[in-house]
All heavy atoms as an XYZ file, in Angstrom:
698
protein
N      70.306     47.009    136.873
C      70.024     47.284    135.547
C      70.856     48.579    135.289
O      70.918     49.441    136.023
C      68.503     47.597    135.351
C      68.278     48.011    133.971
S      66.516     48.258    133.637
C      65.739     46.582    134.046
N      71.701     48.567    134.113
C      72.385     49.727    133.729
C      71.458     50.985    133.409
O      70.505     50.877    133.080
C      73.311     49.385    132.556
O      72.546     49.263    131.411
N      72.166     52.125    133.559
C      71.526     53.311    133.227
C      71.136     53.343    131.731
O      70.032     53.681    131.251
C      72.460     54.472    133.531
C      72.550     54.675    135.024
C      71.873     55.792    132.840
C      73.599     55.703    135.320
N      72.126     52.767    130.761
C      71.851     52.750    129.401
C      70.643     51.935    129.087
O      69.725     52.226    128.287
C      72.974     52.263    128.709
N      70.530     50.672    129.779
C      69.437     49.783    129.555
C      68.144     50.479    130.091
O      67.013     50.275    129.411
C      69.592     48.519    130.286
C      68.414     47.488    130.151
C      68.747     46.246    130.843
N      69.371     45.375    129.909
C      69.644     44.185    130.091
N      69.498     43.630    131.426
N      70.300     43.341    129.267
N      68.115     51.244    131.095
C      66.961     51.881    131.632
C      66.565     52.968    130.609
O      65.308     53.043    130.317
C      67.296     52.550    132.938
O      67.809     51.524    133.865
C      66.088     53.377    133.420
N      67.572     53.680    130.009
C      67.167     54.600    129.015
C      66.545     54.104    127.808
O      65.586     54.558    127.162
C      68.369     55.572    128.733
C      68.911     56.402    129.672
C      70.254     57.034    129.296
C      67.847     57.487    130.009
N      67.144     52.954    127.320
C      66.536     52.342    126.094
C      65.188     51.747    126.430
O      64.272     51.872    125.684
C      67.523     51.260    125.609
C      68.723     51.891    125.090
C      66.897     50.289    124.582
C      69.834     50.916    124.750
N      65.029     51.097    127.620
C      63.673     50.643    128.022
C      62.760     51.782    128.075
O      61.550     51.617    127.691
N      63.047     52.850    128.624
C      62.161     54.076    128.681
C      61.834     54.513    127.270
O      60.691     54.982    127.079
C      62.764     55.169    129.474
N      62.748     54.494    126.331
C      62.472     54.954    125.088
C      61.507     54.132    124.331
O      60.618     54.532    123.696
C      63.851     54.925    124.207
O      64.713     55.907    124.601
N      61.678     52.671    124.588
C      60.614     51.832    124.029
C      59.279     51.994    124.647
O      58.246     52.026    123.839
C      61.117     50.401    124.144
C      62.273     49.937    123.230
C      62.746     48.554    123.633
C      62.056     50.071    121.754
N      59.064     52.256    125.958
C      57.877     52.529    126.469
C      57.299     53.868    125.986
O      56.070     53.954    125.738
C      58.004     52.597    128.069
C      58.258     51.305    128.679
C      58.583     51.557    130.319
C      57.054     50.293    128.591
N      58.186     54.898    125.757
C      57.760     56.126    125.172
C      57.241     56.001    123.853
O      56.148     56.576    123.539
C      58.884     57.115    125.191
O      59.314     57.300    126.509
C      58.536     58.441    124.640
N      57.821     55.030    123.020
C      57.188     54.907    121.763
C      55.834     54.487    121.740
O      54.994     54.936    120.889
C      58.087     53.632    121.024
C      59.585     54.006    120.572
C      60.114     52.800    120.183
C      59.572     55.223    119.733
N      55.411     53.538    122.560
C      54.091     53.214    122.522
C      53.133     54.090    123.366
O      51.997     54.361    123.005
C      53.937     51.734    123.086
O      54.442     51.562    124.392
C      54.527     50.690    122.143
N      53.707     54.645    124.461
C      52.927     55.548    125.383
C      52.565     56.800    124.639
O      51.505     57.453    124.994
C      53.675     55.732    126.537
N      53.498     57.259    123.772
C      53.335     58.703    123.235
C      52.902     58.557    121.726
O      53.035     59.557    121.007
C      54.704     59.285    123.255
S      55.184     59.836    124.939
N      52.509     57.457    121.297
C      51.885     57.406    119.898
C      50.924     58.487    119.728
O      49.963     58.637    120.513
C      51.311     55.982    119.699
N      51.044     59.224    118.584
C      50.125     60.151    118.328
C      50.294     61.638    118.974
O      49.652     62.571    118.740
N      51.361     61.650    119.762
C      51.614     62.875    120.508
C      52.353     63.837    119.435
O      53.063     63.403    118.533
C      52.698     62.686    121.553
O      52.264     61.710    122.549
C      53.183     63.914    122.274
N      51.889     65.080    119.545
C      52.388     66.106    118.539
C      53.902     66.135    118.501
O      54.517     66.102    119.637
C      51.836     67.438    118.825
N      54.532     66.161    117.348
C      55.904     66.146    117.188
C      56.262     66.641    115.720
O      55.351     66.900    114.958
N      57.467     66.770    115.480
C      57.806     67.208    114.116
C      58.219     65.941    113.160
O      58.664     65.023    113.666
C      59.028     68.170    114.240
O      60.096     67.495    114.780
N      57.930     66.195    112.018
C      58.306     65.183    111.014
C      57.252     64.155    110.676
O      56.191     64.061    111.342
N      57.439     63.529    109.552
C      56.526     62.486    109.027
C      56.572     61.235    109.938
O      57.498     61.007    110.537
C      56.988     62.131    107.703
O      56.287     60.932    107.245
N      55.389     60.770    110.102
C      55.303     59.328    110.855
C      55.097     58.280    109.941
O      54.645     57.138    110.458
C      54.099     59.519    111.900
C      54.417     60.711    112.946
C      53.211     60.823    113.941
N      53.298     61.816    114.847
C      54.152     61.752    115.986
N      54.768     60.609    116.334
N      54.320     62.761    116.819
N      55.522     58.368    108.782
C      55.325     57.319    107.782
C      56.594     56.476    107.836
O      57.466     56.506    107.051
C      55.117     57.964    106.404
C      54.781     56.820    105.289
O      54.424     55.738    105.636
O      55.123     57.151    104.234
N      56.593     55.565    108.853
C      57.840     54.666    109.105
C      57.144     53.301    109.059
O      56.179     53.043    109.759
C      58.472     55.044    110.401
C      59.536     54.075    110.754
C      58.967     56.442    110.399
N      57.934     52.439    108.295
C      57.345     51.086    108.158
C      57.695     50.197    109.361
O      58.575     50.559    110.184
C      57.932     50.419    106.877
O      59.322     50.131    107.023
N      57.017     49.003    109.370
C      57.392     48.127    110.423
C      58.869     47.605    110.390
O      59.545     47.406    111.341
C      56.399     46.842    110.405
N      59.248     47.471    109.176
C      60.644     46.940    109.021
C      61.627     48.070    109.442
O      62.689     47.687    110.036
C      60.980     46.672    107.522
N      61.242     49.241    109.259
C      62.155     50.314    109.643
C      62.077     50.520    111.186
O      63.129     50.716    111.929
C      61.711     51.723    109.109
C      62.145     51.864    107.574
C      61.516     53.059    106.904
O      60.150     53.323    107.082
O      62.258     53.789    106.250
N      60.807     50.235    111.796
C      60.790     50.296    113.289
C      61.701     49.156    113.809
O      62.340     49.363    114.856
C      59.330     50.212    113.763
S      58.352     51.689    113.554
N      61.552     47.931    113.172
C      62.390     46.901    113.724
C      63.775     47.144    113.638
O      64.508     46.868    114.565
C      61.968     45.674    112.913
C      62.590     44.261    113.482
C      62.149     43.188    112.578
N      62.279     41.894    113.154
C      63.344     41.324    113.496
N      64.460     41.756    113.230
N      63.304     40.080    114.136
N      64.319     47.722    112.647
C      65.754     47.947    112.468
C      66.182     49.135    113.370
O      67.256     48.912    113.897
C      66.025     48.491    110.959
N      65.312     49.891    113.753
C      65.507     50.940    114.721
C      65.707     50.321    116.152
O      66.682     50.651    116.743
C      64.261     51.960    114.691
C      64.308     52.842    115.969
C      65.148     54.011    115.995
C      63.360     52.758    117.051
C      65.104     55.012    116.993
C      63.290     53.634    117.877
C      64.126     54.730    118.070
O      64.066     55.576    119.079
N      64.711     49.550    116.597
C      64.964     48.802    117.906
C      66.207     47.987    117.859
O      66.933     48.098    119.000
C      63.664     47.874    118.108
C      62.328     48.395    118.328
C      61.193     47.822    117.909
C      62.152     49.787    118.788
C      59.983     48.273    118.210
C      60.941     50.281    118.998
C      59.712     49.620    118.760
O      58.687     50.083    118.940
N      66.503     47.278    116.803
C      67.659     46.503    116.830
C      68.951     47.289    116.935
O      69.827     47.140    117.683
C      67.857     45.639    115.545
C      69.206     45.048    115.420
C      66.743     44.602    115.508
N      68.912     48.459    116.283
C      70.046     49.386    116.329
C      70.230     50.101    117.628
O      71.284     50.082    118.136
C      69.800     50.561    115.157
C      71.035     51.519    115.184
N      72.225     51.223    114.685
C      70.924     52.852    115.447
C      72.988     52.279    114.718
N      72.195     53.305    115.252
N      69.168     50.577    118.168
C      69.365     51.299    119.443
C      69.821     50.333    120.659
O      70.537     50.799    121.548
C      68.152     52.094    119.879
C      66.931     51.208    120.262
C      67.695     53.183    118.961
C      65.688     52.028    120.815
N      69.471     49.073    120.473
C      69.969     48.149    121.452
C      71.427     47.779    121.233
O      72.276     47.597    122.069
C      69.104     46.878    121.557
C      68.024     46.974    122.554
C      66.867     47.696    122.327
C      68.035     46.317    123.795
C      65.746     47.827    123.196
C      67.116     46.519    124.682
C      65.899     47.231    124.457
O      64.953     47.428    125.321
N      71.761     47.628    119.901
C      73.050     47.214    119.521
C      74.145     48.350    119.997
O      75.157     48.159    120.447
C      73.256     47.168    117.989
C      72.733     45.780    117.566
C      72.729     45.636    116.056
O      73.011     46.720    115.394
O      72.638     44.484    115.575
N      73.625     49.622    120.079
C      74.545     50.811    120.427
C      74.825     50.485    121.963
O      76.029     50.805    122.336
C      73.652     52.177    120.404
C      73.595     52.521    118.976
C      74.472     53.116    121.238
C      72.866     53.852    118.806
N      74.031     49.803    122.647
C      74.371     49.519    124.026
C      75.030     48.104    124.192
O      75.165     47.617    125.358
C      73.097     49.701    124.882
C      73.420     49.688    126.348
O      74.247     50.432    126.734
N      72.565     48.977    127.150
N      75.339     47.517    123.064
C      75.882     46.332    123.132
C      74.952     45.030    123.550
O      75.377     43.935    124.097
N      73.629     45.203    123.288
C      72.656     44.229    123.626
C      71.898     43.701    122.328
O      71.822     44.422    121.395
C      71.559     44.773    124.579
C      72.423     45.179    125.858
C      71.376     45.897    126.962
O      70.591     46.732    126.581
O      71.379     45.289    128.031
N      71.332     42.593    122.418
C      70.642     41.802    121.331
C      69.137     41.849    121.785
O      68.734     41.000    122.546
C      71.279     40.506    121.113
C      70.599     39.793    119.913
O      69.635     40.352    119.426
O      71.077     38.686    119.666
N      68.462     42.864    121.174
C      66.993     42.812    121.563
C      66.226     41.531    121.017
O      65.256     41.108    121.627
C      66.382     44.116    120.940
C      64.913     44.345    121.474
C      66.235     44.212    119.414
C      64.292     45.578    121.220
N      66.603     40.999    119.968
C      66.066     39.729    119.441
C      66.120     38.622    120.411
O      65.219     37.994    120.712
C      66.698     39.409    118.119
O      66.517     40.499    117.086
C      65.819     38.207    117.439
N      67.372     38.519    121.042
C      67.657     37.500    122.000
C      66.770     37.822    123.247
O      66.277     36.910    123.927
C      69.077     37.406    122.364
N      66.612     39.112    123.661
C      65.948     39.432    124.772
C      64.453     39.367    124.713
O      63.753     38.895    125.551
C      66.274     40.976    125.087
C      67.698     41.126    125.638
S      68.224     42.900    125.733
C      67.008     43.472    126.852
N      63.860     39.755    123.554
C      62.387     39.779    123.367
C      61.831     38.544    122.584
O      60.739     38.176    122.682
C      61.940     41.025    122.565
C      62.275     42.274    123.389
S      61.679     43.719    122.492
C      59.976     43.573    122.459
N      62.723     38.021    121.668
C      62.226     36.906    120.695
C      61.707     37.599    119.422
O      61.324     38.799    119.497
N      61.787     36.896    118.470
C      61.381     37.288    117.025
C      59.960     37.758    117.028
O      59.628     38.819    116.493
C      61.490     36.302    116.014
C      62.994     35.992    115.713
C      63.695     37.000    114.867
O      63.028     37.830    114.174
O      64.939     37.019    114.891
N      59.027     36.972    117.566
C      57.629     37.260    117.589
C      57.328     38.602    118.191
O      56.465     39.435    117.720
C      56.749     36.158    118.143
N      57.726     38.826    119.403
C      57.523     40.017    120.177
C      58.093     41.226    119.542
O      57.439     42.268    119.362
C      57.938     39.874    121.620
C      57.573     41.178    122.480
C      55.983     41.317    122.714
O      55.293     40.230    122.841
N      55.536     42.401    122.377
N      59.248     41.086    119.029
C      59.970     42.204    118.289
C      59.072     42.532    117.075
O      58.913     43.793    116.795
C      61.474     41.798    117.860
C      62.162     42.940    117.158
C      62.268     44.244    117.958
C      63.622     42.335    116.973
N      58.619     41.628    116.276
C      57.741     41.920    115.124
C      56.506     42.472    115.502
O      56.039     43.409    114.899
C      57.555     40.552    114.394
C      58.725     40.059    113.611
O      59.642     40.850    113.436
O      58.749     38.866    113.188
N      55.960     41.987    116.607
C      54.638     42.609    117.176
C      54.850     44.214    117.431
O      54.111     45.139    117.206
C      54.135     41.892    118.345
C      52.865     42.384    118.837
C      52.402     41.580    120.066
C      51.083     42.130    120.577
N      50.719     41.284    121.785
N      55.918     44.363    118.286
C      56.273     45.791    118.600
C      56.519     46.749    117.532
O      56.261     47.959    117.420
C      57.415     45.851    119.584
C      57.069     45.273    121.060
O      55.823     44.840    121.299
O      57.982     45.240    121.928
N      57.364     46.123    116.475
C      57.562     46.926    115.280
C      56.266     47.279    114.531
O      56.188     48.456    113.979
C      58.515     46.137    114.471
N      55.479     46.296    114.408
C      54.057     46.522    113.730
C      53.325     47.634    114.494
O      52.734     48.592    113.813
C      53.267     45.277    113.711
N      53.331     47.596    115.742
C      52.643     48.522    116.653
C      53.291     49.968    116.445
O      52.537     50.972    116.250
C      52.688     48.200    118.098
O      52.020     46.960    118.267
C      51.949     49.248    119.009
N      54.538     49.977    116.387
C      55.267     51.286    116.180
C      54.947     51.938    114.803
O      54.530     53.047    114.706
C      56.793     51.011    116.184
S      57.849     52.236    115.484
N      54.864     51.121    113.702
C      54.496     51.610    112.454
C      53.005     52.006    112.463
O      52.701     53.133    111.828
C      54.702     50.457    111.424
N      52.134     51.104    113.073
C      50.635     51.460    112.973
C      50.359     52.758    113.634
O      49.416     53.539    113.210
C      49.921     50.259    113.517
C      48.440     50.379    113.654
C      47.717     49.367    114.307
O      48.272     48.267    114.429
O      46.597     49.540    114.732
N      50.988     52.995    114.761
C      50.723     54.150    115.496
C      51.616     55.322    115.280
O      51.371     56.473    115.846
C      50.718     53.844    117.049
C      49.732     52.821    117.439
N      48.382     53.184    117.548
C      49.740     51.556    117.632
C      47.639     52.110    117.890
N      48.605     51.027    117.984
N      52.527     55.253    114.462
C      53.357     56.339    114.075
C      54.278     56.736    115.336
O      54.453     57.943    115.467
N      54.700     55.930    116.023
C      55.430     56.161    117.236
C      56.875     56.761    117.052
O      57.332     57.417    118.050
C      55.649     54.818    117.983
O      54.429     54.255    118.353
N      57.373     56.660    115.895
C      58.752     57.166    115.677
C      58.649     58.061    114.503
O      58.040     57.646    113.382
C      59.690     56.089    115.299
C      61.214     56.702    114.942
C      59.923     55.226    116.533
N      59.111     59.342    114.502
C      59.063     60.271    113.390
C      60.178     59.867    112.336
O      61.218     59.241    112.907
C      59.197     61.676    113.769
O      60.350     61.932    114.373
C      58.010     62.195    114.741
N      59.991     60.253    111.182
C      60.977     60.030    110.190
C      62.373     60.722    110.583
O      63.452     60.302    110.469
C      60.589     60.582    108.807
C      61.606     60.615    107.752
C      62.186     59.177    107.241
N      60.926     58.350    106.885
C      61.181     56.968    106.849
N      62.395     56.515    106.939
N      60.180     56.146    106.489
N      62.217     62.007    111.154
C      63.330     62.766    111.480
C      64.063     62.089    112.633
O      65.307     61.898    112.516
C      62.937     64.139    111.994
C      64.134     65.103    112.384
C      63.658     66.029    113.463
N      63.419     65.428    114.685
C      64.360     64.907    115.701
N      65.567     65.077    115.409
N      63.967     64.388    116.791
N      63.345     61.552    113.705
C      64.108     60.817    114.654
C      64.762     59.598    114.181
O      65.935     59.192    114.540
C      63.074     60.531    115.831
C      63.803     59.751    116.968
N      64.570     60.397    117.876
C      63.949     58.423    117.177
C      65.101     59.539    118.653
N      64.716     58.304    118.308
N      63.973     58.839    113.348
C      64.482     57.596    112.778
C      65.809     57.793    112.019
O      66.818     57.193    112.312
C      63.488     56.823    111.915
C      63.955     55.564    111.368
C      63.878     54.405    112.197
C      63.196     55.370    110.011
N      65.794     58.816    111.293
C      66.960     59.113    110.366
C      68.217     59.549    111.295
O      69.374     59.036    110.988
C      66.705     60.221    109.469
C      65.786     59.717    108.241
O      65.560     58.516    108.089
O      65.175     60.599    107.595
N      67.912     60.246    112.285
C      69.021     60.736    113.293
C      69.463     59.545    113.955
O      70.697     59.253    114.118
C      68.450     61.778    114.107
S      69.495     62.356    115.404
N      68.625     58.768    114.568
C      68.888     57.629    115.445
C      69.691     56.442    114.656
O      70.701     55.886    115.268
C      67.688     56.948    116.177
N      69.370     56.296    113.447
C      70.041     55.237    112.629
C      71.440     55.729    112.318
O      72.250     54.793    112.024
C      69.316     55.017    111.401
C      67.870     54.268    111.756
S      67.976     52.764    112.784
C      68.538     51.645    111.551
N      71.754     56.886    112.374
C      73.159     57.446    112.222
C      74.034     57.415    113.472
O      75.245     57.575    113.438
C      73.144     58.954    111.692
C      72.577     58.971    110.251
C      72.560     60.398    109.755
C      71.647     60.599    108.535
N      71.390     61.953    108.271
N      73.296     57.382    114.628
C      73.992     57.298    115.887
C      74.863     56.124    116.077
O      74.507     55.034    115.802
C      72.975     57.453    117.028
N      76.008     56.322    116.812
C      76.820     55.233    117.198
C      77.159     55.110    118.580
O      77.991     54.403    118.962
C      78.176     55.310    116.284
O      78.850     56.496    116.453
N      76.454     56.084    119.325
C      76.782     56.081    120.711
C      75.395     56.420    121.523
O      74.503     57.073    120.883
C      77.854     57.073    121.168
O      77.394     58.462    120.865
N      75.474     56.180    122.751
C      74.195     56.679    123.525
C      74.068     58.148    123.491
O      73.046     58.686    123.382
C      74.191     56.185    124.919
C      73.980     54.633    125.127
S      72.402     54.059    124.472
C      71.308     54.897    125.642
N      75.266     58.804    123.532
C      75.141     60.251    123.519
C      74.434     60.817    122.334
O      73.666     61.639    122.230
C      76.527     60.847    123.715
C      76.681     62.335    123.561
C      75.977     63.092    124.762
O      75.918     62.644    125.947
N      75.273     64.281    124.388
N      74.967     60.197    121.164
C      74.362     60.690    119.838
C      72.886     60.281    119.701
O      72.084     61.095    119.213
C      75.174     60.031    118.686
C      76.571     60.549    118.599
C      77.289     59.776    117.432
O      77.048     58.615    117.152
N      78.373     60.416    116.992
N      72.565     59.151    120.277
C      71.083     58.793    120.243
C      70.282     59.719    121.091
O      69.192     60.163    120.646
C      70.950     57.408    120.773
C      69.502     56.815    120.815
C      68.884     56.740    119.394
C      69.530     55.382    121.515
N      70.803     60.090    122.247
C      70.161     61.132    123.080
C      69.906     62.353    122.472
O      68.978     63.081    122.629
C      70.752     61.182    124.524
C      70.581     60.004    125.293
C      71.406     59.997    126.512
O      72.448     60.741    126.598
N      71.234     59.018    127.483
N      70.921     62.828    121.682
C      70.919     64.089    120.965
C      69.807     64.176    119.870
O      69.427     65.122    119.465
C      72.296     64.417    120.270
C      73.323     64.737    121.487
C      74.656     64.858    120.816
O      74.920     64.728    119.682
O      75.615     65.127    121.736
N      69.325     63.034    119.530
C      68.210     62.938    118.503
C      66.941     63.304    119.093
O      65.871     63.557    118.297
C      68.091     61.477    117.856
S      69.508     61.048    117.003
N      66.768     63.293    120.383
C      65.585     63.682    121.137
C      64.614     62.491    121.282
O      65.038     61.411    121.053
N      63.427     62.787    121.668
C      62.392     61.744    121.819
C      62.018     61.095    120.524
O      61.902     61.802    119.560
C      61.221     62.273    122.616
C      61.520     62.797    124.095
C      60.260     63.382    124.579
C      61.974     61.644    124.866
N      61.570     59.870    120.501
C      61.279     59.268    119.282
C      60.053     59.768    118.536
O      60.062     59.688    117.381
C      60.861     57.838    119.761
C      61.647     57.628    121.028
C      61.585     58.970    121.704
N      59.222     60.472    119.270
C      58.003     61.065    118.657
C      58.154     62.473    118.239
O      57.183     63.308    118.057
C      56.791     60.925    119.540
C      56.970     61.736    120.808
O      58.014     61.993    121.392
N      55.783     62.223    121.354
N      59.348     63.057    118.124
C      59.656     64.397    117.779
C      60.424     64.494    116.480
O      60.987     63.585    116.126
C      60.393     65.098    118.924
O      61.705     64.525    119.070
C      59.639     65.124    120.195
């Protein structure tokens, strides 16, 4: 498994594991935004999360992300502008 895939996997685990952890920024992120975020961070690494997880699981994870406020608005905005793993890492943890 590549280092980048490991980092992305860890980020997704962090999203659910750290839900509700104190961080900065609004947690008012929709399921559609969470889904777009997941798709984007995998695309940065040249991977297709929809093909890997399937539509149903991706939608379920996106709904969980939105329900629990797993990604802050600040992180989402930063991550969606990222075009490399380095830039994504500079955004910090999803819950900050």
